[in-house]
All heavy atoms as a GROMACS GRO file, in nm:
protein
  605
    1MET      N    1   0.083  -0.119  -0.001
    1MET     CA    2   0.001   0.001   0.000
    1MET      C    3   0.088   0.124  -0.001
    1MET      O    4   0.202   0.122   0.045
    1MET     CB    5  -0.089   0.002   0.124
    1MET     CG    6  -0.194  -0.109   0.126
    1MET     SD    7  -0.295  -0.102   0.274
    1MET     CE    8  -0.397   0.037   0.235
    2ALA      N    9   0.032   0.227  -0.042
    2ALA     CA   10   0.106   0.353  -0.049
    2ALA      C   11   0.110   0.418   0.089
    2ALA      O   12   0.028   0.389   0.176
    2ALA     CB   13   0.041   0.449  -0.148
    3TYR      N   14   0.207   0.502   0.109
    3TYR     CA   15   0.223   0.574   0.233
    3TYR      C   16   0.119   0.686   0.237
    3TYR      O   17   0.117   0.772   0.150
    3TYR     CB   18   0.365   0.631   0.240
    3TYR     CG   19   0.396   0.698   0.372
    3TYR    CD1   20   0.421   0.622   0.484
    3TYR    CD2   21   0.402   0.837   0.383
    3TYR    CE1   22   0.452   0.683   0.605
    3TYR    CE2   23   0.431   0.897   0.500
    3TYR     CZ   24   0.456   0.821   0.614
    3TYR     OH   25   0.483   0.880   0.730
    4GLU      N   26   0.036   0.684   0.338
    4GLU     CA   27  -0.071   0.782   0.349
    4GLU      C   28  -0.054   0.862   0.477
    4GLU      O   29  -0.011   0.810   0.578
    4GLU     CB   30  -0.209   0.714   0.352
    4GLU     CG   31  -0.234   0.629   0.227
    4GLU     CD   32  -0.362   0.552   0.241
    4GLU    OE1   33  -0.432   0.568   0.342
    4GLU    OE2   34  -0.393   0.472   0.151
    5THR      N   35  -0.088   0.987   0.470
    5THR     CA   36  -0.083   1.073   0.589
    5THR      C   37  -0.223   1.108   0.630
    5THR      O   38  -0.314   1.120   0.549
    5THR     CB   39   0.000   1.199   0.563
    5THR    OG1   40  -0.060   1.272   0.457
    5THR    CG2   41   0.143   1.165   0.533
    6THR      N   42  -0.240   1.129   0.759
    6THR     CA   43  -0.370   1.168   0.811
    6THR      C   44  -0.364   1.317   0.848
    6THR      O   45  -0.262   1.383   0.832
    6THR     CB   46  -0.405   1.086   0.936
    6THR    OG1   47  -0.305   1.109   1.035
    6THR    CG2   48  -0.408   0.938   0.902
    7SER      N   49  -0.474   1.366   0.897
    7SER     CA   50  -0.480   1.510   0.932
    7SER      C   51  -0.389   1.543   1.048
    7SER      O   52  -0.344   1.656   1.063
    7SER     CB   53  -0.623   1.547   0.965
    7SER     OG   54  -0.669   1.473   1.076
    8SER      N   55  -0.356   1.445   1.130
    8SER     CA   56  -0.265   1.469   1.241
    8SER      C   57  -0.121   1.468   1.196
    8SER      O   58  -0.031   1.499   1.276
    8SER     CB   59  -0.288   1.366   1.353
    8SER     OG   60  -0.253   1.236   1.306
    9GLY      N   61  -0.094   1.429   1.074
    9GLY     CA   62   0.042   1.430   1.022
    9GLY      C   63   0.113   1.299   1.038
    9GLY      O   64   0.226   1.282   0.992
   10ARG      N   65   0.055   1.204   1.106
   10ARG     CA   66   0.118   1.073   1.124
   10ARG      C   67   0.091   0.988   1.000
   10ARG      O   68  -0.020   0.986   0.947
   10ARG     CB   69   0.065   1.002   1.248
   10ARG     CG   70   0.103   1.071   1.374
   10ARG     CD   71   0.055   0.991   1.490
   10ARG     NE   72   0.102   1.053   1.614
   10ARG     CZ   73   0.063   1.016   1.731
   10ARG    NH1   74  -0.022   0.916   1.745
   10ARG    NH2   75   0.110   1.074   1.839
   11GLY      N   76   0.189   0.917   0.959
   11GLY     CA   77   0.173   0.829   0.843
   11GLY      C   78   0.146   0.687   0.886
   11GLY      O   79   0.202   0.636   0.982
   12TYR      N   80   0.055   0.623   0.818
   12TYR     CA   81   0.022   0.484   0.846
   12TYR      C   82   0.040   0.403   0.718
   12TYR      O   83  -0.011   0.442   0.615
   12TYR     CB   84  -0.121   0.470   0.897
   12TYR     CG   85  -0.145   0.544   1.027
   12TYR    CD1   86  -0.204   0.668   1.026
   12TYR    CD2   87  -0.105   0.489   1.146
   12TYR    CE1   88  -0.227   0.738   1.144
   12TYR    CE2   89  -0.126   0.554   1.266
   12TYR     CZ   90  -0.185   0.680   1.264
   12TYR     OH   91  -0.205   0.745   1.380
   13SER      N   92   0.112   0.298   0.730
   13SER     CA   93   0.126   0.208   0.615
   13SER      C   94   0.137   0.067   0.665
   13SER      O   95   0.174   0.041   0.780
   13SER     CB   96   0.250   0.246   0.530
   13SER     OG   97   0.365   0.222   0.605
   14PHE      N   98   0.100  -0.025   0.583
   14PHE     CA   99   0.108  -0.166   0.616
   14PHE      C  100   0.206  -0.233   0.522
   14PHE      O  101   0.199  -0.214   0.401
   14PHE     CB  102  -0.028  -0.234   0.604
   14PHE     CG  103  -0.023  -0.382   0.628
   14PHE    CD1  104  -0.012  -0.430   0.756
   14PHE    CD2  105  -0.027  -0.468   0.525
   14PHE    CE1  106  -0.003  -0.564   0.778
   14PHE    CE2  107  -0.021  -0.605   0.544
   14PHE     CZ  108  -0.010  -0.653   0.673
   15SER      N  109   0.297  -0.309   0.580
   15SER     CA  110   0.393  -0.381   0.498
   15SER      C  111   0.399  -0.524   0.547
   15SER      O  112   0.406  -0.548   0.668
   15SER     CB  113   0.530  -0.316   0.508
   15SER     OG  114   0.627  -0.398   0.446
   16ILE      N  115   0.398  -0.618   0.458
   16ILE     CA  116   0.406  -0.759   0.496
   16ILE      C  117   0.540  -0.788   0.559
   16ILE      O  118   0.552  -0.872   0.647
   16ILE     CB  119   0.377  -0.850   0.375
   16ILE    CG1  120   0.351  -0.993   0.420
   16ILE    CG2  121   0.491  -0.847   0.275
   16ILE    CD1  122   0.222  -1.014   0.489
   17TYR      N  123   0.644  -0.717   0.517
   17TYR     CA  124   0.776  -0.737   0.577
   17TYR      C  125   0.778  -0.688   0.721
   17TYR      O  126   0.846  -0.746   0.806
   17TYR     CB  127   0.883  -0.666   0.495
   17TYR     CG  128   0.890  -0.719   0.353
   17TYR    CD1  129   0.851  -0.638   0.247
   17TYR    CD2  130   0.931  -0.848   0.327
   17TYR    CE1  131   0.856  -0.686   0.117
   17TYR    CE2  132   0.932  -0.899   0.198
   17TYR     CZ  133   0.896  -0.816   0.094
   17TYR     OH  134   0.897  -0.864  -0.033
   18GLY      N  135   0.709  -0.580   0.750
   18GLY     CA  136   0.699  -0.533   0.888
   18GLY      C  137   0.627  -0.632   0.978
   18GLY      O  138   0.662  -0.653   1.092
   19TYR      N  139   0.524  -0.700   0.920
   19TYR     CA  140   0.450  -0.800   0.995
   19TYR      C  141   0.541  -0.918   1.029
   19TYR      O  142   0.544  -0.964   1.142
   19TYR     CB  143   0.329  -0.846   0.914
   19TYR     CG  144   0.256  -0.962   0.974
   19TYR    CD1  145   0.175  -0.942   1.084
   19TYR    CD2  146   0.270  -1.090   0.923
   19TYR    CE1  147   0.108  -1.051   1.141
   19TYR    CE2  148   0.204  -1.195   0.979
   19TYR     CZ  149   0.123  -1.176   1.088
   19TYR     OH  150   0.059  -1.281   1.144
   20PHE      N  151   0.614  -0.969   0.932
   20PHE     CA  152   0.704  -1.080   0.957
   20PHE      C  153   0.815  -1.042   1.054
   20PHE      O  154   0.862  -1.125   1.130
   20PHE     CB  155   0.765  -1.134   0.826
   20PHE     CG  156   0.664  -1.213   0.746
   20PHE    CD1  157   0.643  -1.183   0.613
   20PHE    CD2  158   0.594  -1.319   0.802
   20PHE    CE1  159   0.552  -1.255   0.537
   20PHE    CE2  160   0.506  -1.392   0.730
   20PHE     CZ  161   0.483  -1.360   0.595
   21ASN      N  162   0.860  -0.917   1.048
   21ASN     CA  163   0.963  -0.870   1.139
   21ASN      C  164   0.911  -0.883   1.284
   21ASN      O  165   0.983  -0.928   1.373
   21ASN     CB  166   0.998  -0.725   1.107
   21ASN     CG  167   1.116  -0.677   1.182
   21ASN    OD1  168   1.184  -0.751   1.250
   21ASN    ND2  169   1.144  -0.546   1.171
   22TRP      N  170   0.788  -0.840   1.307
   22TRP     CA  171   0.733  -0.850   1.444
   22TRP      C  172   0.706  -0.992   1.484
   22TRP      O  173   0.726  -1.029   1.599
   22TRP     CB  174   0.602  -0.770   1.453
   22TRP     CG  175   0.631  -0.624   1.475
   22TRP    CD1  176   0.622  -0.522   1.383
   22TRP    CD2  177   0.680  -0.564   1.595
   22TRP    NE1  178   0.659  -0.405   1.440
   22TRP    CE2  179   0.696  -0.426   1.571
   22TRP    CE3  180   0.712  -0.612   1.721
   22TRP    CZ2  181   0.743  -0.336   1.665
   22TRP    CZ3  182   0.756  -0.524   1.817
   22TRP    CH2  183   0.773  -0.388   1.789
   23VAL      N  184   0.667  -1.075   1.391
   23VAL     CA  185   0.644  -1.218   1.424
   23VAL      C  186   0.776  -1.284   1.463
   23VAL      O  187   0.781  -1.356   1.562
   23VAL     CB  188   0.579  -1.291   1.303
   23VAL    CG1  189   0.582  -1.441   1.322
   23VAL    CG2  190   0.439  -1.243   1.280
   24ILE      N  191   0.882  -1.254   1.390
   24ILE     CA  192   1.012  -1.313   1.425
   24ILE      C  193   1.061  -1.261   1.560
   24ILE      O  194   1.109  -1.338   1.643
   24ILE     CB  195   1.113  -1.281   1.313
   24ILE    CG1  196   1.079  -1.362   1.187
   24ILE    CG2  197   1.256  -1.314   1.358
   24ILE    CD1  198   1.157  -1.322   1.066
   25ARG      N  199   1.046  -1.130   1.584
   25ARG     CA  200   1.089  -1.076   1.713
   25ARG      C  201   1.010  -1.137   1.827
   25ARG      O  202   1.069  -1.175   1.929
   25ARG     CB  203   1.070  -0.924   1.714
   25ARG     CG  204   1.168  -0.847   1.636
   25ARG     CD  205   1.144  -0.702   1.646
   25ARG     NE  206   1.235  -0.627   1.560
   25ARG     CZ  207   1.240  -0.498   1.557
   25ARG    NH1  208   1.164  -0.425   1.636
   25ARG    NH2  209   1.324  -0.436   1.477
   26LEU      N  210   0.879  -1.147   1.816
   26LEU     CA  211   0.798  -1.204   1.924
   26LEU      C  212   0.828  -1.351   1.946
   26LEU      O  213   0.828  -1.398   2.059
   26LEU     CB  214   0.651  -1.182   1.896
   26LEU     CG  215   0.603  -1.037   1.907
   26LEU    CD1  216   0.457  -1.027   1.868
   26LEU    CD2  217   0.623  -0.983   2.047
   27THR      N  218   0.857  -1.422   1.838
   27THR     CA  219   0.891  -1.564   1.851
   27THR      C  220   1.023  -1.582   1.926
   27THR      O  221   1.034  -1.667   2.015
   27THR     CB  222   0.903  -1.630   1.711
   27THR    OG1  223   0.779  -1.612   1.643
   27THR    CG2  224   0.933  -1.776   1.725
   28ILE      N  225   1.122  -1.500   1.893
   28ILE     CA  226   1.250  -1.509   1.963
   28ILE      C  227   1.234  -1.472   2.109
   28ILE      O  228   1.290  -1.542   2.197
   28ILE     CB  229   1.354  -1.420   1.892
   28ILE    CG1  230   1.390  -1.475   1.757
   28ILE    CG2  231   1.479  -1.404   1.977
   28ILE    CD1  232   1.475  -1.386   1.671
   29ILE      N  233   1.160  -1.368   2.138
   29ILE     CA  234   1.139  -1.329   2.277
   29ILE      C  235   1.066  -1.439   2.352
   29ILE      O  236   1.101  -1.468   2.467
   29ILE     CB  237   1.060  -1.195   2.284
   29ILE    CG1  238   1.149  -1.080   2.233
   29ILE    CG2  239   1.009  -1.166   2.424
   29ILE    CD1  240   1.077  -0.951   2.212
   30ALA      N  241   0.965  -1.501   2.292
   30ALA     CA  242   0.891  -1.607   2.358
   30ALA      C  243   0.978  -1.728   2.386
   30ALA      O  244   0.971  -1.787   2.494
   30ALA     CB  245   0.771  -1.647   2.274
   31VAL      N  246   1.063  -1.766   2.293
   31VAL     CA  247   1.150  -1.882   2.310
   31VAL      C  248   1.252  -1.855   2.421
   31VAL      O  249   1.277  -1.940   2.508
   31VAL     CB  250   1.219  -1.920   2.179
   31VAL    CG1  251   1.333  -2.019   2.200
   31VAL    CG2  252   1.117  -1.975   2.080
   32VAL      N  253   1.311  -1.736   2.421
   32VAL     CA  254   1.411  -1.702   2.523
   32VAL      C  255   1.343  -1.695   2.661
   32VAL      O  256   1.397  -1.746   2.760
   32VAL     CB  257   1.481  -1.570   2.489
   32VAL    CG1  258   1.561  -1.518   2.605
   32VAL    CG2  259   1.568  -1.586   2.367
   33ALA      N  260   1.224  -1.636   2.667
   33ALA     CA  261   1.151  -1.627   2.796
   33ALA      C  262   1.116  -1.768   2.845
   33ALA      O  263   1.132  -1.798   2.966
   33ALA     CB  264   1.030  -1.542   2.780
   34TRP      N  265   1.071  -1.854   2.754
   34TRP     CA  266   1.037  -1.990   2.795
   34TRP      C  267   1.160  -2.066   2.847
   34TRP      O  268   1.154  -2.138   2.948
   34TRP     CB  269   0.975  -2.066   2.677
   34TRP     CG  270   0.948  -2.210   2.706
   34TRP    CD1  271   0.850  -2.263   2.782
   34TRP    CD2  272   1.028  -2.319   2.660
   34TRP    NE1  273   0.864  -2.400   2.786
   34TRP    CE2  274   0.968  -2.435   2.712
   34TRP    CE3  275   1.139  -2.328   2.580
   34TRP    CZ2  276   1.022  -2.561   2.686
   34TRP    CZ3  277   1.192  -2.453   2.555
   34TRP    CH2  278   1.134  -2.567   2.607
   35ALA      N  279   1.273  -2.052   2.776
   35ALA     CA  280   1.394  -2.119   2.817
   35ALA      C  281   1.443  -2.070   2.955
   35ALA      O  282   1.482  -2.150   3.039
   35ALA     CB  283   1.504  -2.101   2.711
   36LEU      N  284   1.441  -1.939   2.974
   36LEU     CA  285   1.485  -1.885   3.102
   36LEU      C  286   1.392  -1.928   3.215
   36LEU      O  287   1.437  -1.962   3.324
   36LEU     CB  288   1.494  -1.731   3.096
   36LEU     CG  289   1.606  -1.676   3.011
   36LEU    CD1  290   1.594  -1.524   3.004
   36LEU    CD2  291   1.740  -1.717   3.070
   37LEU      N  292   1.261  -1.929   3.188
   37LEU     CA  293   1.167  -1.974   3.291
   37LEU      C  294   1.188  -2.119   3.323
   37LEU      O  295   1.184  -2.160   3.440
   37LEU     CB  296   1.024  -1.947   3.244
   37LEU     CG  297   0.913  -1.973   3.344
   37LEU    CD1  298   0.928  -1.876   3.460
   37LEU    CD2  299   0.779  -1.957   3.278
   38ASP      N  300   1.214  -2.201   3.225
   38ASP     CA  301   1.239  -2.343   3.246
   38ASP      C  302   1.365  -2.363   3.327
   38ASP      O  303   1.371  -2.448   3.416
   38ASP     CB  304   1.252  -2.414   3.110
   38ASP     CG  305   1.271  -2.564   3.128
   38ASP    OD1  306   1.192  -2.623   3.202
   38ASP    OD2  307   1.365  -2.618   3.069
   39ILE      N  308   1.470  -2.285   3.299
   39ILE     CA  309   1.596  -2.296   3.374
   39ILE      C  310   1.576  -2.255   3.517
   39ILE      O  311   1.624  -2.321   3.611
   39ILE     CB  312   1.706  -2.213   3.307
   39ILE    CG1  313   1.750  -2.277   3.177
   39ILE    CG2  314   1.825  -2.195   3.398
   39ILE    CD1  315   1.839  -2.189   3.092
   40VAL      N  316   1.500  -2.149   3.541
   40VAL     CA  317   1.477  -2.101   3.677
   40VAL      C  318   1.391  -2.200   3.756
   40VAL      O  319   1.422  -2.229   3.871
   40VAL     CB  320   1.411  -1.961   3.676
   40VAL    CG1  321   1.361  -1.922   3.810
   40VAL    CG2  322   1.510  -1.857   3.624
   41ILE      N  323   1.289  -2.255   3.694
   41ILE     CA  324   1.199  -2.344   3.767
   41ILE      C  325   1.267  -2.478   3.798
   41ILE      O  326   1.256  -2.529   3.909
   41ILE     CB  327   1.068  -2.366   3.684
   41ILE    CG1  328   0.987  -2.239   3.684
   41ILE    CG2  329   0.989  -2.482   3.741
   41ILE    CD1  330   0.863  -2.246   3.599
   42THR      N  331   1.337  -2.533   3.700
   42THR     CA  332   1.398  -2.665   3.724
   42THR      C  333   1.534  -2.658   3.791
   42THR      O  334   1.584  -2.756   3.840
   42THR     CB  335   1.414  -2.741   3.588
   42THR    OG1  336   1.500  -2.664   3.502
   42THR    CG2  337   1.282  -2.766   3.524
   43GLY      N  338   1.596  -2.538   3.789
   43GLY     CA  339   1.726  -2.524   3.851
   43GLY      C  340   1.837  -2.595   3.776
   43GLY      O  341   1.934  -2.639   3.835
   44SER      N  342   1.822  -2.606   3.645
   44SER     CA  343   1.919  -2.683   3.564
   44SER      C  344   2.015  -2.591   3.492
   44SER      O  345   2.050  -2.617   3.376
   44SER     CB  346   1.843  -2.772   3.466
   44SER     OG  347   1.771  -2.692   3.378
   45LEU      N  348   2.060  -2.488   3.553
   45LEU     CA  349   2.154  -2.395   3.488
   45LEU      C  350   2.286  -2.461   3.457
   45LEU      O  351   2.351  -2.434   3.356
   45LEU     CB  352   2.176  -2.272   3.575
   45LEU     CG  353   2.262  -2.161   3.517
   45LEU    CD1  354   2.199  -2.108   3.389
   45LEU    CD2  355   2.282  -2.049   3.616
   46LYS      N  356   2.329  -2.555   3.541
   46LYS     CA  357   2.458  -2.622   3.519
   46LYS      C  358   2.452  -2.724   3.406
   46LYS      O  359   2.554  -2.771   3.362
   46LYS     CB  360   2.506  -2.687   3.647
   46LYS     CG  361   2.409  -2.794   3.698
   46LYS     CD  362   2.453  -2.847   3.832
   46LYS     CE  363   2.351  -2.942   3.885
   46LYS     NZ  364   2.380  -2.985   4.018
   47ASN      N  365   2.332  -2.756   3.356
   47ASN     CA  366   2.319  -2.856   3.252
   47ASN      C  367   2.324  -2.798   3.111
   47ASN      O  368   2.308  -2.873   3.015
   47ASN     CB  369   2.186  -2.933   3.269
   47ASN     CG  370   2.188  -3.015   3.395
   47ASN    OD1  371   2.293  -3.052   3.445
   47ASN    ND2  372   2.069  -3.043   3.448
   48ILE      N  373   2.345  -2.668   3.098
   48ILE     CA  374   2.350  -2.608   2.964
   48ILE      C  375   2.486  -2.638   2.905
   48ILE      O  376   2.589  -2.603   2.961
   48ILE     CB  377   2.326  -2.458   2.972
   48ILE    CG1  378   2.185  -2.427   3.024
   48ILE    CG2  379   2.347  -2.391   2.838
   48ILE    CD1  380   2.158  -2.284   3.045
   49ASN      N  381   2.487  -2.707   2.789
   49ASN     CA  382   2.612  -2.746   2.728
   49ASN      C  383   2.598  -2.729   2.576
   49ASN      O  384   2.531  -2.808   2.510
   49ASN     CB  385   2.645  -2.890   2.764
   49ASN     CG  386   2.783  -2.931   2.717
   49ASN    OD1  387   2.854  -2.852   2.653
   49ASN    ND2  388   2.822  -3.053   2.746
   50ILE      N  389   2.658  -2.624   2.522
   50ILE     CA  390   2.649  -2.598   2.381
   50ILE      C  391   2.722  -2.702   2.298
   50ILE      O  392   2.678  -2.742   2.188
   50ILE     CB  393   2.706  -2.457   2.349
   50ILE    CG1  394   2.632  -2.351   2.428
   50ILE    CG2  395   2.696  -2.426   2.201
   50ILE    CD1  396   2.486  -2.338   2.399
   51ALA      N  397   2.834  -2.755   2.347
   51ALA     CA  398   2.910  -2.855   2.274
   51ALA      C  399   2.827  -2.981   2.253
   51ALA      O  400   2.833  -3.045   2.145
   51ALA     CB  401   3.037  -2.890   2.347
   52TYR      N  402   2.744  -3.019   2.350
   52TYR     CA  403   2.661  -3.136   2.335
   52TYR      C  404   2.558  -3.115   2.224
   52TYR      O  405   2.529  -3.206   2.147
   52TYR     CB  406   2.589  -3.166   2.466
   52TYR     CG  407   2.490  -3.277   2.453
   52TYR    CD1  408   2.532  -3.410   2.443
   52TYR    CD2  409   2.353  -3.252   2.449
   52TYR    CE1  410   2.440  -3.512   2.428
   52TYR    CE2  411   2.261  -3.352   2.434
   52TYR     CZ  412   2.304  -3.483   2.425
   52TYR     OH  413   2.216  -3.586   2.410
   53LEU      N  414   2.505  -2.995   2.214
   53LEU     CA  415   2.406  -2.966   2.109
   53LEU      C  416   2.468  -2.975   1.970
   53LEU      O  417   2.400  -3.004   1.874
   53LEU     CB  418   2.344  -2.829   2.131
   53LEU     CG  419   2.261  -2.814   2.259
   53LEU    CD1  420   2.213  -2.669   2.272
   53LEU    CD2  421   2.141  -2.909   2.254
   54LEU      N  422   2.597  -2.945   1.960
   54LEU     CA  423   2.664  -2.955   1.830
   54LEU      C  424   2.712  -3.097   1.799
   54LEU      O  425   2.719  -3.134   1.682
   54LEU     CB  426   2.783  -2.858   1.826
   54LEU     CG  427   2.747  -2.710   1.834
   54LEU    CD1  428   2.874  -2.627   1.845
   54LEU    CD2  429   2.664  -2.666   1.716
   55GLU      N  430   2.747  -3.173   1.900
   55GLU     CA  431   2.803  -3.307   1.878
   55GLU      C  432   2.697  -3.415   1.871
   55GLU      O  433   2.717  -3.518   1.807
   55GLU     CB  434   2.900  -3.342   1.989
   55GLU     CG  435   3.027  -3.258   1.988
   55GLU     CD  436   3.116  -3.285   2.108
   55GLU    OE1  437   3.071  -3.361   2.198
   55GLU    OE2  438   3.227  -3.231   2.111
   56ALA      N  439   2.584  -3.395   1.933
   56ALA     CA  440   2.481  -3.503   1.943
   56ALA      C  441   2.417  -3.536   1.810
   56ALA      O  442   2.393  -3.654   1.782
   56ALA     CB  443   2.378  -3.462   2.046
   57PRO      N  444   2.380  -3.439   1.726
   57PRO     CA  445   2.314  -3.476   1.601
   57PRO      C  446   2.405  -3.551   1.506
   57PRO      O  447   2.528  -3.540   1.509
   57PRO     CB  448   2.274  -3.342   1.538
   57PRO     CG  449   2.280  -3.244   1.649
   57PRO     CD  450   2.382  -3.294   1.743
   58SER      N  451   2.344  -3.627   1.419
   58SER     CA  452   2.417  -3.705   1.318
   58SER      C  453   2.484  -3.613   1.215
   58SER      O  454   2.431  -3.506   1.185
   58SER     CB  455   2.318  -3.798   1.247
   58SER     OG  456   2.376  -3.853   1.134
   59PRO      N  457   2.598  -3.654   1.163
   59PRO     CA  458   2.662  -3.578   1.056
   59PRO      C  459   2.573  -3.566   0.932
   59PRO      O  460   2.580  -3.469   0.857
   59PRO     CB  461   2.791  -3.656   1.023
   59PRO     CG  462   2.817  -3.736   1.143
   59PRO     CD  463   2.686  -3.763   1.206
   60TYR      N  464   2.486  -3.665   0.911
   60TYR     CA  465   2.394  -3.661   0.800
   60TYR      C  466   2.293  -3.546   0.816
   60TYR      O  467   2.249  -3.488   0.719
   60TYR     CB  468   2.321  -3.792   0.782
   60TYR     CG  469   2.414  -3.907   0.748
   60TYR    CD1  470   2.447  -4.004   0.839
   60TYR    CD2  471   2.472  -3.911   0.619
   60TYR    CE1  472   2.534  -4.104   0.807
   60TYR    CE2  473   2.558  -4.015   0.586
   60TYR     CZ  474   2.588  -4.110   0.680
   60TYR     OH  475   2.675  -4.210   0.648
   61MET      N  476   2.256  -3.517   0.940
   61MET     CA  477   2.166  -3.406   0.966
   61MET      C  478   2.234  -3.272   0.932
   61MET      O  479   2.173  -3.188   0.868
   61MET     CB  480   2.123  -3.405   1.114
   61MET     CG  481   2.013  -3.307   1.150
   61MET     SD  482   2.058  -3.136   1.187
   61MET     CE  483   2.184  -3.151   1.311
   62TRP      N  484   2.360  -3.258   0.967
   62TRP     CA  485   2.434  -3.136   0.935
   62TRP      C  486   2.452  -3.122   0.785
   62TRP      O  487   2.438  -3.012   0.728
   62TRP     CB  488   2.570  -3.133   1.004
   62TRP     CG  489   2.561  -3.115   1.151
   62TRP    CD1  490   2.596  -3.206   1.245
   62TRP    CD2  491   2.515  -2.999   1.222
   62TRP    NE1  492   2.574  -3.156   1.370
   62TRP    CE2  493   2.525  -3.027   1.358
   62TRP    CE3  494   2.466  -2.876   1.183
   62TRP    CZ2  495   2.486  -2.936   1.457
   62TRP    CZ3  496   2.425  -2.786   1.280
   62TRP    CH2  497   2.438  -2.817   1.414
   63ALA      N  498   2.475  -3.233   0.715
   63ALA     CA  499   2.492  -3.230   0.570
   63ALA      C  500   2.360  -3.192   0.502
   63ALA      O  501   2.357  -3.106   0.412
   63ALA     CB  502   2.539  -3.366   0.519
   64SER      N  503   2.251  -3.253   0.546
   64SER     CA  504   2.122  -3.220   0.484
   64SER      C  505   2.079  -3.078   0.514
   64SER      O  506   2.018  -3.010   0.434
   64SER     CB  507   2.014  -3.318   0.529
   64SER     OG  508   1.996  -3.311   0.668
   65MET      N  509   2.113  -3.027   0.637
   65MET     CA  510   2.083  -2.889   0.670
   65MET      C  511   2.163  -2.794   0.582
   65MET      O  512   2.110  -2.690   0.537
   65MET     CB  513   2.111  -2.861   0.817
   65MET     CG  514   2.072  -2.721   0.862
   65MET     SD  515   2.111  -2.685   1.031
   65MET     CE  516   2.009  -2.804   1.119
   66GLY      N  517   2.290  -2.827   0.556
   66GLY     CA  518   2.372  -2.744   0.470
   66GLY      C  519   2.320  -2.738   0.327
   66GLY      O  520   2.311  -2.631   0.268
   67VAL      N  521   2.281  -2.853   0.275
   67VAL     CA  522   2.228  -2.857   0.138
   67VAL      C  523   2.099  -2.781   0.128
   67VAL      O  524   2.076  -2.702   0.035
   67VAL     CB  525   2.213  -3.005   0.090
   67VAL    CG1  526   2.134  -3.012  -0.040
   67VAL    CG2  527   2.346  -3.071   0.078
   68SER      N  528   2.010  -2.801   0.226
   68SER     CA  529   1.881  -2.732   0.221
   68SER      C  530   1.900  -2.580   0.238
   68SER      O  531   1.828  -2.502   0.174
   68SER     CB  532   1.786  -2.786   0.328
   68SER     OG  533   1.840  -2.766   0.456
   69LEU      N  534   1.993  -2.538   0.322
   69LEU     CA  535   2.017  -2.394   0.336
   69LEU      C  536   2.075  -2.335   0.207
   69LEU      O  537   2.038  -2.226   0.166
   69LEU     CB  538   2.113  -2.368   0.452
   69LEU     CG  539   2.050  -2.358   0.590
   69LEU    CD1  540   2.157  -2.351   0.697
   69LEU    CD2  541   1.956  -2.240   0.600
   70CYS      N  542   2.165  -2.409   0.142
   70CYS     CA  543   2.222  -2.360   0.015
   70CYS      C  544   2.112  -2.341  -0.090
   70CYS      O  545   2.104  -2.239  -0.157
   70CYS     CB  546   2.325  -2.456  -0.037
   70CYS     SG  547   2.481  -2.452   0.056
   71ILE      N  548   2.026  -2.442  -0.102
   71ILE     CA  549   1.920  -2.433  -0.205
   71ILE      C  550   1.818  -2.324  -0.165
   71ILE      O  551   1.779  -2.245  -0.248
   71ILE     CB  552   1.852  -2.569  -0.219
   71ILE    CG1  553   1.950  -2.670  -0.279
   71ILE    CG2  554   1.725  -2.559  -0.304
   71ILE    CD1  555   1.901  -2.813  -0.278
   72GLY      N  556   1.778  -2.323  -0.040
   72GLY     CA  557   1.679  -2.225   0.005
   72GLY      C  558   1.727  -2.083  -0.010
   72GLY      O  559   1.655  -1.994  -0.053
   73LEU      N  560   1.851  -2.058   0.035
   73LEU     CA  561   1.901  -1.923   0.028
   73LEU      C  562   1.929  -1.877  -0.115
   73LEU      O  563   1.914  -1.760  -0.147
   73LEU     CB  564   2.029  -1.908   0.113
   73LEU     CG  565   2.006  -1.919   0.266
   73LEU    CD1  566   2.139  -1.916   0.338
   73LEU    CD2  567   1.913  -1.809   0.315
   74SER      N  568   1.967  -1.969  -0.202
   74SER     CA  569   1.985  -1.931  -0.340
   74SER      C  570   1.853  -1.897  -0.410
   74SER      O  571   1.847  -1.804  -0.486
   74SER     CB  572   2.059  -2.039  -0.417
   74SER     OG  573   1.976  -2.154  -0.432
   75VAL      N  574   1.749  -1.970  -0.376
   75VAL     CA  575   1.617  -1.939  -0.431
   75VAL      C  576   1.566  -1.807  -0.374
   75VAL      O  577   1.512  -1.725  -0.446
   75VAL     CB  578   1.517  -2.055  -0.400
   75VAL    CG1  579   1.376  -2.015  -0.432
   75VAL    CG2  580   1.557  -2.179  -0.476
   76PHE      N  581   1.585  -1.786  -0.245
   76PHE     CA  582   1.543  -1.662  -0.182
   76PHE      C  583   1.621  -1.543  -0.236
   76PHE      O  584   1.564  -1.436  -0.259
   76PHE     CB  585   1.563  -1.673  -0.030
   76PHE     CG  586   1.518  -1.551   0.045
   76PHE    CD1  587   1.384  -1.522   0.061
   76PHE    CD2  588   1.611  -1.464   0.098
   76PHE    CE1  589   1.345  -1.410   0.130
   76PHE    CE2  590   1.574  -1.350   0.167
   76PHE     CZ  591   1.437  -1.324   0.185
   77GLY      N  592   1.747  -1.561  -0.262
   77GLY     CA  593   1.829  -1.453  -0.317
   77GLY      C  594   1.796  -1.422  -0.462
   77GLY      O  595   1.812  -1.307  -0.505
   78ALA      N  596   1.749  -1.519  -0.536
   78ALA     CA  597   1.712  -1.496  -0.673
   78ALA      C  598   1.580  -1.425  -0.689
   78ALA      O  599   1.552  -1.365  -0.793
   78ALA     CB  600   1.709  -1.626  -0.750
   79ALA      N  601   1.498  -1.429  -0.586
   79ALA     CA  602   1.363  -1.368  -0.593
   79ALA      C  603   1.368  -1.219  -0.584
   79ALA      O  604   1.455  -1.152  -0.547
   79ALA     CB  605   1.274  -1.424  -0.482
   0.00000   0.00000   0.00000
């Protein structure tokens, strides 16, 4: 939609990209809040191990994720 101004001088416009931006922000905030609340309630702060999260999945999962990211990002970049 085009950028429109009202009598008060404020402009209102709707953009689908702005909507997705807010959805992504709210999703990240919700996930972080849920994780922090889970850590506080269960008291499992000492159990956070980033190395385990990287080593536990199969190498085939990393390979398929890499291929899918390459294809997806190339299609997204071409659009």
